[in-house]
The first five atom37 places (N, CA, C, CB, O) and aatype in JSON, in Angstrom:
{
  "aatype": [12, 1, 6, 8, 6, 3, 10, 1, 0, 0, 8, 1, 7, 19, 16, 8, 1, 0, 10, 15, 14, 0, 1, 9, 0, 19, 10, 19, 10, 0, 19, 10, 7, 10, 19, 13, 9, 13, 6, 2, 16, 0, 3, 16, 6, 9, 1, 10, 10, 19, 14, 19, 19, 16, 12, 14, 10, 17, 19, 0, 10, 10, 0, 16, 7, 10, 9, 7, 0, 10, 4, 7, 15, 18, 10, 16, 10, 0, 1, 1, 1, 1],
  "atom_mask": [
    [1, 1, 1, 1, 1],
    [1, 1, 1, 1, 1],
    [1, 1, 1, 1, 1],
    [1, 1, 1, 1, 1],
    [1, 1, 1, 1, 1],
    [1, 1, 1, 1, 1],
    [1, 1, 1, 1, 1],
    [1, 1, 1, 1, 1],
    [1, 1, 1, 1, 1],
    [1, 1, 1, 1, 1],
    [1, 1, 1, 1, 1],
    [1, 1, 1, 1, 1],
    [1, 1, 1, 0, 1],
    [1, 1, 1, 1, 1],
    [1, 1, 1, 1, 1],
    [1, 1, 1, 1, 1],
    [1, 1, 1, 1, 1],
    [1, 1, 1, 1, 1],
    [1, 1, 1, 1, 1],
    [1, 1, 1, 1, 1],
    [1, 1, 1, 1, 1],
    [1, 1, 1, 1, 1],
    [1, 1, 1, 1, 1],
    [1, 1, 1, 1, 1],
    [1, 1, 1, 1, 1],
    [1, 1, 1, 1, 1],
    [1, 1, 1, 1, 1],
    [1, 1, 1, 1, 1],
    [1, 1, 1, 1, 1],
    [1, 1, 1, 1, 1],
    [1, 1, 1, 1, 1],
    [1, 1, 1, 1, 1],
    [1, 1, 1, 0, 1],
    [1, 1, 1, 1, 1],
    [1, 1, 1, 1, 1],
    [1, 1, 1, 1, 1],
    [1, 1, 1, 1, 1],
    [1, 1, 1, 1, 1],
    [1, 1, 1, 1, 1],
    [1, 1, 1, 1, 1],
    [1, 1, 1, 1, 1],
    [1, 1, 1, 1, 1],
    [1, 1, 1, 1, 1],
    [1, 1, 1, 1, 1],
    [1, 1, 1, 1, 1],
    [1, 1, 1, 1, 1],
    [1, 1, 1, 1, 1],
    [1, 1, 1, 1, 1],
    [1, 1, 1, 1, 1],
    [1, 1, 1, 1, 1],
    [1, 1, 1, 1, 1],
    [1, 1, 1, 1, 1],
    [1, 1, 1, 1, 1],
    [1, 1, 1, 1, 1],
    [1, 1, 1, 1, 1],
    [1, 1, 1, 1, 1],
    [1, 1, 1, 1, 1],
    [1, 1, 1, 1, 1],
    [1, 1, 1, 1, 1],
    [1, 1, 1, 1, 1],
    [1, 1, 1, 1, 1],
    [1, 1, 1, 1, 1],
    [1, 1, 1, 1, 1],
    [1, 1, 1, 1, 1],
    [1, 1, 1, 0, 1],
    [1, 1, 1, 1, 1],
    [1, 1, 1, 1, 1],
    [1, 1, 1, 0, 1],
    [1, 1, 1, 1, 1],
    [1, 1, 1, 1, 1],
    [1, 1, 1, 1, 1],
    [1, 1, 1, 0, 1],
    [1, 1, 1, 1, 1],
    [1, 1, 1, 1, 1],
    [1, 1, 1, 1, 1],
    [1, 1, 1, 1, 1],
    [1, 1, 1, 1, 1],
    [1, 1, 1, 1, 1],
    [1, 1, 1, 1, 1],
    [1, 1, 1, 1, 1],
    [1, 1, 1, 1, 1],
    [1, 1, 1, 1, 1]
  ],
  "atom_positions": [
    [[0.83, -1.19, 0.0], [0.0, 0.0, 0.0], [0.88, 1.26, 0.0], [-0.95, -0.01, 1.22], [0.58, 2.23, -0.69]],
    [[1.94, 1.23, 0.75], [2.82, 2.38, 0.85], [3.47, 2.69, -0.51], [3.9, 2.14, 1.91], [3.6, 3.86, -0.89]],
    [[3.87, 1.65, -1.23], [4.49, 1.85, -2.54], [3.51, 2.51, -3.51], [4.97, 0.51, -3.11], [3.9, 3.37, -4.31]],
    [[2.25, 2.11, -3.44], [1.23, 2.67, -4.31], [1.06, 4.17, -4.04], [-0.1, 1.93, -4.12], [0.94, 4.96, -4.97]],
    [[1.05, 4.55, -2.77], [0.92, 5.97, -2.41], [2.14, 6.76, -2.86], [0.72, 6.13, -0.9], [2.02, 7.89, -3.33]],
    [[3.33, 6.17, -2.72], [4.55, 6.84, -3.16], [4.55, 7.05, -4.68], [5.78, 6.03, -2.75], [4.96, 8.1, -5.17]],
    [[4.08, 6.04, -5.41], [4.02, 6.17, -6.86], [3.03, 7.25, -7.28], [3.63, 4.84, -7.5], [3.3, 8.02, -8.2]],
    [[1.89, 7.31, -6.59], [0.9, 8.35, -6.93], [1.47, 9.73, -6.63], [-0.41, 8.14, -6.14], [1.29, 10.65, -7.43]],
    [[2.14, 9.89, -5.5], [2.72, 11.19, -5.13], [3.8, 11.59, -6.14], [3.31, 11.14, -3.7], [3.88, 12.74, -6.56]],
    [[4.64, 10.62, -6.53], [5.69, 10.91, -7.5], [5.07, 11.27, -8.85], [6.64, 9.72, -7.65], [5.54, 12.18, -9.53]],
    [[4.03, 10.55, -9.22], [3.38, 10.81, -10.49], [2.75, 12.21, -10.51], [2.31, 9.74, -10.77], [2.84, 12.92, -11.51]],
    [[2.12, 12.6, -9.42], [1.51, 13.93, -9.34], [2.56, 15.02, -9.49], [0.76, 14.11, -8.01], [2.33, 16.01, -10.18]],
    [[3.71, 14.85, -8.87], [4.78, 15.84, -8.95], [5.31, 15.99, -10.36], [0.0, 0.0, 0.0], [5.63, 17.09, -10.8]],
    [[5.41, 14.88, -11.05], [5.93, 14.91, -12.42], [4.94, 15.6, -13.36], [6.23, 13.49, -12.92], [5.36, 16.39, -14.21]],
    [[3.65, 15.32, -13.22], [2.68, 15.9, -14.14], [2.53, 17.4, -13.93], [1.35, 15.22, -13.98], [2.18, 18.12, -14.87]],
    [[2.77, 17.88, -12.73], [2.65, 19.33, -12.51], [3.83, 20.08, -13.09], [2.52, 19.63, -11.02], [3.68, 21.24, -13.48]],
    [[4.99, 19.46, -13.16], [6.18, 20.14, -13.64], [6.44, 19.92, -15.13], [7.37, 19.69, -12.86], [6.97, 20.8, -15.81]],
    [[6.07, 18.78, -15.62], [6.4, 18.43, -17.01], [5.45, 19.11, -17.99], [6.35, 16.9, -17.21], [4.34, 19.51, -17.65]],
    [[5.92, 19.22, -19.2], [5.06, 19.74, -20.27], [4.19, 18.59, -20.78], [5.91, 20.37, -21.43], [4.7, 17.6, -21.32]],
    [[2.93, 18.74, -20.6], [2.01, 17.71, -21.09], [1.8, 17.9, -22.58], [0.65, 17.76, -20.33], [2.1, 18.98, -23.11]],
    [[1.3, 16.9, -23.27], [1.02, 17.05, -24.71], [0.05, 18.2, -24.99], [0.46, 15.75, -25.28], [0.17, 18.88, -26.01]],
    [[-0.91, 18.41, -24.1], [-1.86, 19.51, -24.3], [-1.16, 20.86, -24.21], [-2.99, 19.43, -23.27], [-1.44, 21.75, -25.0]],
    [[-0.26, 21.01, -23.25], [0.48, 22.27, -23.11], [1.38, 22.51, -24.32], [1.33, 22.28, -21.82], [1.49, 23.63, -24.81]],
    [[2.01, 21.46, -24.8], [2.87, 21.59, -25.98], [2.03, 22.0, -27.19], [3.63, 20.26, -26.27], [2.45, 22.84, -27.98]],
    [[0.85, 21.4, -27.34], [-0.04, 21.75, -28.46], [-0.46, 23.21, -28.37], [-1.27, 20.84, -28.47], [-0.5, 23.91, -29.39]],
    [[-0.78, 23.68, -27.17], [-1.19, 25.08, -27.0], [-0.02, 26.01, -27.34], [-1.68, 25.35, -25.56], [-0.22, 27.03, -28.0]],
    [[1.18, 25.66, -26.91], [2.35, 26.5, -27.22], [2.61, 26.54, -28.73], [3.59, 25.98, -26.49], [2.91, 27.6, -29.27]],
    [[2.5, 25.39, -29.4], [2.71, 25.34, -30.84], [1.66, 26.18, -31.56], [2.67, 23.88, -31.35], [1.98, 26.93, -32.48]],
    [[0.4, 26.07, -31.14], [-0.66, 26.86, -31.76], [-0.46, 28.35, -31.51], [-2.03, 26.42, -31.23], [-0.74, 29.17, -32.39]],
    [[0.01, 28.72, -30.33], [0.26, 30.14, -30.03], [1.38, 30.68, -30.93], [0.63, 30.32, -28.54], [1.27, 31.78, -31.46]],
    [[2.44, 29.91, -31.09], [3.54, 30.35, -31.96], [3.06, 30.45, -33.41], [4.73, 29.38, -31.86], [3.38, 31.42, -34.1]],
    [[2.3, 29.46, -33.87], [1.77, 29.52, -35.23], [0.84, 30.72, -35.42], [1.02, 28.22, -35.57], [0.84, 31.35, -36.47]],
    [[0.06, 31.03, -34.4], [-0.82, 32.2, -34.46], [-0.03, 33.49, -34.59], [0.0, 0.0, 0.0], [-0.4, 34.37, -35.37]],
    [[1.05, 33.61, -33.82], [1.89, 34.8, -33.92], [2.56, 34.9, -35.28], [2.94, 34.8, -32.81], [2.64, 35.99, -35.85]],
    [[3.05, 33.79, -35.8], [3.66, 33.79, -37.14], [2.63, 34.22, -38.18], [4.24, 32.39, -37.49], [2.92, 35.01, -39.07]],
    [[1.42, 33.69, -38.06], [0.34, 34.04, -38.99], [0.06, 35.54, -38.95], [-0.94, 33.26, -38.65], [-0.07, 36.17, -39.99]],
    [[-0.02, 36.11, -37.75], [-0.3, 37.55, -37.62], [0.81, 38.37, -38.24], [-0.48, 37.93, -36.13], [0.54, 39.31, -39.0]],
    [[2.07, 38.04, -37.94], [3.18, 38.84, -38.45], [3.39, 38.68, -39.96], [4.45, 38.46, -37.73], [3.95, 39.56, -40.6]],
    [[2.94, 37.57, -40.52], [3.07, 37.36, -41.96], [1.92, 38.01, -42.74], [3.13, 35.88, -42.27], [2.05, 38.21, -43.95]],
    [[0.81, 38.33, -42.09], [-0.36, 38.86, -42.78], [-0.74, 40.25, -42.26], [-1.55, 37.9, -42.62], [-1.88, 40.49, -41.88]],
    [[0.23, 41.15, -42.26], [-0.02, 42.5, -41.77], [-0.41, 43.48, -42.87], [1.2, 43.02, -41.05], [-0.76, 44.62, -42.58]],
    [[-0.35, 43.05, -44.12], [-0.7, 43.94, -45.23], [-2.18, 44.29, -45.18], [-0.36, 43.29, -46.58], [-3.02, 43.47, -44.82]],
    [[-2.48, 45.53, -45.54], [-3.88, 45.97, -45.57], [-4.6, 45.34, -46.76], [-3.98, 47.5, -45.64], [-4.01, 45.11, -47.82]],
    [[-5.86, 45.08, -46.56], [-6.7, 44.54, -47.62], [-8.04, 45.25, -47.61], [-6.89, 43.0, -47.47], [-8.52, 45.68, -46.55]],
    [[-8.64, 45.38, -48.76], [-9.95, 46.02, -48.86], [-11.04, 44.96, -48.84], [-10.05, 46.9, -50.14], [-10.97, 43.96, -49.56]],
    [[-12.05, 45.2, -48.02], [-13.16, 44.27, -47.9], [-14.45, 45.05, -48.13], [-13.17, 43.56, -46.51], [-14.66, 46.1, -47.51]],
    [[-15.29, 44.55, -48.99], [-16.58, 45.2, -49.26], [-17.63, 44.57, -48.35], [-16.98, 45.07, -50.77], [-17.89, 43.37, -48.41]],
    [[-18.24, 45.4, -47.51], [-19.33, 44.98, -46.63], [-20.63, 45.53, -47.19], [-19.09, 45.47, -45.15], [-21.08, 46.6, -46.78]],
    [[-21.22, 44.82, -48.13], [-22.42, 45.23, -48.86], [-22.18, 46.54, -49.61], [-23.61, 45.38, -47.9], [-22.01, 46.5, -50.83]],
    [[-22.17, 47.67, -48.95], [-21.96, 48.94, -49.65], [-20.59, 49.55, -49.33], [-23.05, 49.92, -49.28], [-19.85, 49.87, -50.26]],
    [[-20.23, 49.72, -48.03], [-18.94, 50.38, -47.76], [-17.75, 49.45, -48.03], [-18.9, 50.87, -46.31], [-17.85, 48.23, -47.94]],
    [[-16.64, 50.08, -48.35], [-15.38, 49.36, -48.5], [-14.54, 49.67, -47.28], [-14.63, 49.75, -49.83], [-14.27, 50.83, -46.98]],
    [[-14.12, 48.62, -46.58], [-13.34, 48.77, -45.35], [-11.93, 48.28, -45.62], [-13.99, 47.98, -44.16], [-11.73, 47.23, -46.23]],
    [[-10.94, 49.05, -45.16], [-9.54, 48.64, -45.3], [-9.02, 48.26, -43.92], [-8.67, 49.79, -45.92], [-9.12, 49.03, -42.97]],
    [[-8.48, 47.04, -43.82], [-7.95, 46.56, -42.54], [-6.87, 45.53, -42.81], [-9.08, 45.96, -41.65], [-6.79, 45.01, -43.92]],
    [[-6.03, 45.23, -41.81], [-5.04, 44.17, -41.99], [-5.73, 42.83, -42.27], [-4.13, 44.06, -40.75], [-6.81, 42.56, -41.74]],
    [[-5.11, 42.02, -43.08], [-5.69, 40.74, -43.46], [-5.95, 39.86, -42.25], [-4.8, 40.03, -44.44], [-6.96, 39.17, -42.19]],
    [[-5.03, 39.86, -41.27], [-5.2, 38.99, -40.11], [-6.43, 39.38, -39.3], [-3.96, 39.02, -39.23], [-7.07, 38.51, -38.7]],
    [[-6.78, 40.67, -39.26], [-7.97, 41.1, -38.53], [-9.22, 40.58, -39.23], [-8.02, 42.66, -38.41], [-10.16, 40.11, -38.59]],
    [[-9.23, 40.67, -40.56], [-10.39, 40.19, -41.32], [-10.57, 38.69, -41.14], [-10.22, 40.54, -42.81], [-11.69, 38.21, -40.96]],
    [[-9.47, 37.93, -41.18], [-9.56, 36.48, -41.01], [-9.94, 36.11, -39.58], [-8.23, 35.83, -41.38], [-10.7, 35.16, -39.37]],
    [[-9.43, 36.85, -38.6], [-9.79, 36.6, -37.21], [-11.28, 36.87, -36.99], [-8.94, 37.48, -36.27], [-11.95, 36.09, -36.31]],
    [[-11.79, 37.96, -37.54], [-13.21, 38.28, -37.4], [-14.07, 37.2, -38.05], [-13.52, 39.67, -38.02], [-15.09, 36.81, -37.49]],
    [[-13.65, 36.72, -39.22], [-14.4, 35.66, -39.88], [-14.38, 34.38, -39.05], [-13.82, 35.39, -41.27], [-15.41, 33.71, -38.93]],
    [[-13.24, 34.05, -38.48], [-13.14, 32.87, -37.62], [-14.0, 32.98, -36.38], [0.0, 0.0, 0.0], [-14.63, 32.01, -35.97]],
    [[-14.03, 34.17, -35.77], [-14.87, 34.37, -34.58], [-16.35, 34.26, -34.92], [-14.58, 35.74, -33.95], [-17.12, 33.68, -34.15]],
    [[-16.75, 34.81, -36.06], [-18.14, 34.69, -36.48], [-18.49, 33.21, -36.71], [-18.4, 35.51, -37.78], [-19.57, 32.77, -36.31]],
    [[-17.6, 32.47, -37.33], [-17.83, 31.04, -37.54], [-17.91, 30.28, -36.23], [0.0, 0.0, 0.0], [-18.74, 29.38, -36.08]],
    [[-17.04, 30.62, -35.27], [-17.06, 29.95, -33.97], [-18.35, 30.25, -33.22], [-15.85, 30.38, -33.12], [-18.92, 29.37, -32.58]],
    [[-18.81, 31.49, -33.3], [-20.07, 31.85, -32.64], [-21.25, 31.11, -33.27], [-20.31, 33.36, -32.72], [-22.13, 30.63, -32.56]],
    [[-21.27, 31.03, -34.59], [-22.34, 30.28, -35.27], [-22.3, 28.81, -34.88], [-22.23, 30.43, -36.8], [-23.35, 28.21, -34.62]],
    [[-21.12, 28.23, -34.85], [-20.98, 26.83, -34.47], [-21.41, 26.56, -33.04], [0.0, 0.0, 0.0], [-22.07, 25.56, -32.77]],
    [[-21.04, 27.45, -32.12], [-21.44, 27.24, -30.72], [-22.94, 27.45, -30.56], [-20.67, 28.2, -29.79], [-23.56, 26.76, -29.74]],
    [[-23.54, 28.37, -31.3], [-24.99, 28.55, -31.24], [-25.71, 27.3, -31.71], [-25.42, 29.77, -32.09], [-26.65, 26.83, -31.07]],
    [[-25.25, 26.74, -32.84], [-25.89, 25.53, -33.36], [-25.71, 24.34, -32.41], [-25.33, 25.19, -34.73], [-26.61, 23.51, -32.26]],
    [[-24.55, 24.27, -31.76], [-24.32, 23.19, -30.79], [-25.26, 23.33, -29.6], [-22.86, 23.19, -30.31], [-25.84, 22.34, -29.15]],
    [[-25.41, 24.53, -29.09], [-26.31, 24.76, -27.97], [-27.77, 24.49, -28.36], [-26.16, 26.2, -27.44], [-28.53, 23.93, -27.58]],
    [[-28.14, 24.9, -29.57], [-29.52, 24.68, -30.02], [-29.8, 23.18, -30.16], [-29.76, 25.39, -31.37], [-30.9, 22.72, -29.86]],
    [[-28.82, 22.42, -30.61], [-29.01, 20.98, -30.77], [-29.12, 20.3, -29.41], [-27.85, 20.38, -31.57], [-29.89, 19.35, -29.27]],
    [[-28.37, 20.76, -28.4], [-28.44, 20.16, -27.06], [-29.78, 20.41, -26.4], [-27.33, 20.71, -26.17], [-30.25, 19.58, -25.62]],
    [[-30.39, 21.53, -26.69], [-31.67, 21.89, -26.05], [-32.84, 21.07, -26.56], [-31.97, 23.35, -26.26], [-33.87, 20.99, -25.9]],
    [[-32.69, 20.46, -27.74], [-33.78, 19.66, -28.3], [-33.97, 18.39, -27.59], [-33.55, 19.38, -29.73], [-34.85, 17.61, -27.95]]
  ]
}
C-alpha cells in the first residue's frame, strides 16, 4: 500500500512540472498564431455590402473565424436543447 501511495505522489509531482502534450499543443498553436499575424499585416480592402473597409488581413480572417465559432457554438447549444 505504501508503494502505491509513493508512486501516486511521484506521479503527481511529475505531471505538474512536465510539459504535457496539451500544453505543448497550445504552445505550438500560439507560436503559429503569432507567425500568422506577423506574416499577414498587409492591408486589404473588404466590401461589406456597400462600404469598402480597409484593414489588416489577419484582422479580417480573425473576425471571420470568430463569427464562424459563434455560429458553431450557437448551433451546438440549439441541438443540445432539443
